[in-house]
C-alpha positions in Angstrom: 21.8 10.2 10.8 24.8 11.6 9.0 26.3 9.3 6.4 23.2 7.1 6.0 22.4 6.6 2.3 18.6 6.8 2.2 18.5 5.6 -1.4 20.6 2.5 -0.6 18.4 1.7 2.4 15.2 1.9 0.5 16.6 -0.3 -2.2 17.7 -2.9 0.3 14.2 -3.0 1.9 12.5 -3.4 -1.5 14.9 -6.1 -2.5 14.5 -7.9 0.8 10.7 -8.1 0.6 10.9 -9.1 -3.1 12.5 -12.3 -2.0 9.7 -13.2 0.4 7.2 -15.8 -0.7 4.2 -14.3 -2.5 0.6 -15.5 -2.2 -0.3 -18.2 -4.8 -1.0 -16.6 -8.1 0.7 -13.3 -7.2 4.1 -12.0 -8.2 6.2 -9.5 -6.3 7.8 -7.0 -8.6 10.3 -4.5 -7.4 10.2 -1.2 -9.2 13.3 0.9 -8.4 13.9 4.3 -9.9 17.0 5.8 -8.2 17.1 8.8 -10.4 13.7 10.0 -9.1 14.0 8.4 -5.7 11.1 5.9 -6.1 11.2 2.5 -4.5 8.2 0.2 -4.8 7.3 -3.4 -4.5 4.1 -4.2 -6.5 1.9 -7.2 -6.2 0.6 -8.4 -9.5 -1.6 -11.4 -10.4 -4.9 -13.1 -9.6 -6.4 -14.7 -6.5 -9.3 -16.7 -7.9 -11.5 -14.2 -9.8 -9.9 -11.2 -7.9 -7.3 -9.1 -9.7 -4.3 -8.1 -7.5 -2.4 -5.1 -8.7 -0.9 -2.5 -6.4 1.9 -1.5 -4.2 2.8 -3.6 -1.2 5.5 -1.0 -0.3 6.1 2.4 -1.8 8.9 4.6 -0.5 10.0 7.9 -1.9 13.2 9.8 -1.1 12.8 13.5 -1.2 15.9 15.4 -0.1 16.8 14.2 3.3 13.5 12.5 4.0 11.8 9.2 3.2 8.1 9.5 2.4 6.4 6.2 3.2 3.5 6.3 0.7 2.3 2.8 1.5 3.3 -0.1 3.7 1.5 -3.4 3.4 4.1 -5.4 5.4 3.1 -7.2 8.6 6.3 -6.0 10.3 6.1 -2.3 9.4 8.7 -0.6 7.1 8.8 2.4 9.4 10.1 0.3 12.3 12.8 -1.1 10.0 13.8 2.3 8.8 14.1 3.5 12.5 16.2 0.4 13.4 18.5 1.2 10.5 19.2 4.6 11.9 16.7 6.9 10.1 15.5 9.5 12.5 11.8 10.1 13.1 12.1 13.7 11.7 13.4 12.1 8.4 10.2 10.1 7.9 6.9 11.3 6.5 3.9 9.1 6.9 2.4 10.1 3.6 -0.7 7.9 4.0 -1.8 10.1 6.9 -3.7 13.3 6.2 -1.3 16.3 6.3 -3.2 17.9 9.2 -2.8 14.8 11.4 0.9 14.5 10.8 1.7 17.4 13.2 0.4 15.2 16.1 3.0 12.4 15.4 6.7 12.3 16.2 7.4 12.1 12.4 8.0 14.8 9.8 5.0 16.8 8.5 6.5 17.1 5.0 
């Protein structure tokens, strides 16, 4: 969609989820690097004896596409991006094997 700022949209999504309640013992930490187009929300902490450290969401803007590297949200970040006006051909489901991407309505790369 012309005029849609992908960087701004990714930032909004990360900031929105950063305000959600985290599981006990876990912090949600937004990591935003607009220069390199990296937008992540990390989970950091402990649940009992189990260490929690990793991305809940990781989005990457490359040119006119958003690469969804990981999505641990119950709602689904891809659906949010589509509702915001991002076209399917602008989304790369990076967690899928590159060969399988051709069989989806989304971008291959």
